[in-house]
C-alpha positions, 0 to 999 in steps of 0.5 A, spaced: 548 481 540 551 477 534 547 477 527 544 470 528 542 471 535 538 477 533 535 473 528 533 467 532 531 471 538 526 476 534 525 473 527 525 466 528 518 466 530 515 469 524 516 463 520 511 458 523 510 451 520 507 451 513 505 446 508 508 451 502 515 452 506 519 446 505 525 450 508 525 457 511 530 461 516 536 458 517 539 456 510 542 459 504 536 460 501 528 458 502 525 452 499 518 454 497 512 450 494 508 453 489 502 450 487 500 447 480 496 452 476 498 458 480 503 464 478 508 467 483 507 474 485 513 478 487 514 485 490 520 489 494 520 495 497 525 499 502 523 504 507 529 508 509 529 512 516 527 520 515 525 518 508 519 513 508 517 514 516 519 520 521 525 518 525 521 518 532 516 513 529 515 507 534 519 501 532 512 497 532 509 501 527 515 501 522 515 494 522 508 494 521 508 499 515 515 495 512 511 489 511 504 493 509 507 497 503 509 490 500 503 486 502 499 492 498 503 491 492 500 484 492 493 486 493 494 490 487 495 484 483 489 480 486 494 475 490 494 471 496 500 473 500 504 467 502 511 469 504 516 475 505 524 476 506 527 481 510 533 485 509 535 489 515 540 494 516 541 497 523 546 502 526 547 498 532 544 492 535 539 495 540 535 490 543 529 494 545 528 497 538 529 490 534 523 487 539 519 493 537 520 492 530 519 485 530 512 485 534 509 490 529 511 486 523 509 479 527 502 482 528 501 484 521 504 477 518 499 473 523 493 477 521 495 475 514 498 468 515 504 470 511 511 467 513 518 470 514 522 465 510 529 468 509 533 475 509 539 478 511 542 483 517 547 488 517 550 494 520 549 501 517 544 507 516 537 504 518 533 501 513 528 495 512 527 492 505 522 487 504 520 482 499 513 479 499 511 473 495 504 471 493 500 466 489 495 468 484 491 463 479 495 463 472 492 468 468 488 471 473 492 477 476 490 484 476 495 488 472 496 496 470 495 495 462 488 493 462 484 499 462 479 501 456 476 507 454 469 508 458 472 504 464 470 507 471 476 509 475 474 507 483 478 507 489 477 503 496 477 507 502 479 514 503 484 518 501 489 524 504 489 521 511 496 520 511 498 526 508 495 530 512 497 526 518 504 528 516 503 535 515 500 535 522 506 531 526 506 533 533 500 537 534 495 534 540 498 527 539 493 525 545 487 527 541 483 521 538 482 524 532 489 526 531 491 519 533 486 516 528 489 520 522 496 518 525 494 511 524 493 511 517 500 514 516 504 509 521 499 503 520 496 503 513 491 497 511 493 493 505 487 491 501 488 484 500 481 482 501 479 487 496 484 485 491 482 478 491 474 480 491 476 484 484 479 478 480 475 477 474 471 484 475 477 489 475 480 491 468 486 494 471 489 496 478 494 498 482 496 501 489 496 508 491 503 509 494 506 515 491 499 519 490 493 518 486 495 523 480 502 520 479 500 513 480 494 513 476 498 516 470 503 510 471 496 506 470 494 510 464 501 509 461 501 502 461 494 501 458 495 507 453 489 511 455 488 517 459 483 519 465 478 524 467 477 525 475 472 529 479 475 533 484 469 533 488 468 525 488 475 524 492 473 520 498 474 523 505 474 520 512 471 523 518 478 525 521 480 528 515 474 532 514 474 535 521 482 536 521 482 539 514 476 544 516 481 550 515 484 548 509 482 551 502 479 546 497 486 546 493 490 544 499 485 539 500 485 536 493 493 536 493 493 532 500 488 527 497 491 527 490 498 528 491 500 526 498 501 519 497 502 513 503 494 512 502 495 504 500 488 504 497 487 500 491 485 504 485 481 500 480 478 500 473 472 497 472 467 496 466 460 500 468 456 494 469 461 491 474 461 497 479 455 494 483 457 487 484 464 490 485 461 494 491 457 488 493 463 484 494 468 489 497 462 491 503 463 494 508 469 497 505 467 503 501 469 503 493 468 510 490 467 512 483 472 518 482 472 518 474 473 515 467 478 512 463 478 516 456 481 514 449 485 521 450 492 520 453 493 525 460 490 526 466 484 531 467 480 534 472 472 535 470 468 540 474 460 539 474 459 545 469 463 541 464 470 545 465 476 541 464 483 542 467 490 538 466 492 535 472 499 536 473 504 530 474 506 531 481 506 526 487 512 523 491 518 522 488 524 518 490 529 522 487 
């Protein structure tokens, strides 16, 4: 099967007719219509086999995750997702594997009405690169550089599930609790609706891909501030609580703060905006986990008033 037949058979269906796509797959480049009064939001991520997903991961799950991690970046900017491109490097033209990849990608693309508008295919070590594009009204995009001392640090959903799932690979795969945990690793949920809801409320935001400790440090650096976190406030799922029962408090904290792959949103909010933010996001939980400080650096604050420096650890690509 040649390159163009592969594209036609498995990926052409991800380009539905849309008023904002003047020209999609099939030419040298796409032609897209950006509405007046909007800014274009663009994000690119590459997933490499064995580095960003276990080698035995189902192809449909790889397709879902490859798109999801890019949509998560758009969510962190408060953008509406509209288009994406796909650069796919394959060791060989495996039709069954490619069909699975496309099916997982299509499922998420249809859910968020985002269209595939171009890309490339080539032969080599397995990797998937997606560029996702979205729209935000001019001046309303969420950014990392707006946090101010006194803001609350909050996160959507729960933390640590994906890191614990990675730690427990191969254990009781048929157990429903294990499966729920593994789903958070293989099929993360991009919080696009939450990003839209937080426009006009959040002073700063980013998505948690490399771990809370490392990602929040980036936000603080961009804003010229620091943060204090309550380690007991990090939200846990029921699956995490059940499967982490034998771990120490330190091990659980490391999974939640440094494990990565959560793809939740971390947002900074003026205290007076917390109630409205929670109402807008319901039923998705928004947990207050700390505060922004004028003093740079990340620290943990315990109930007895003690503080400790939080090491700058998290996922690193090198």
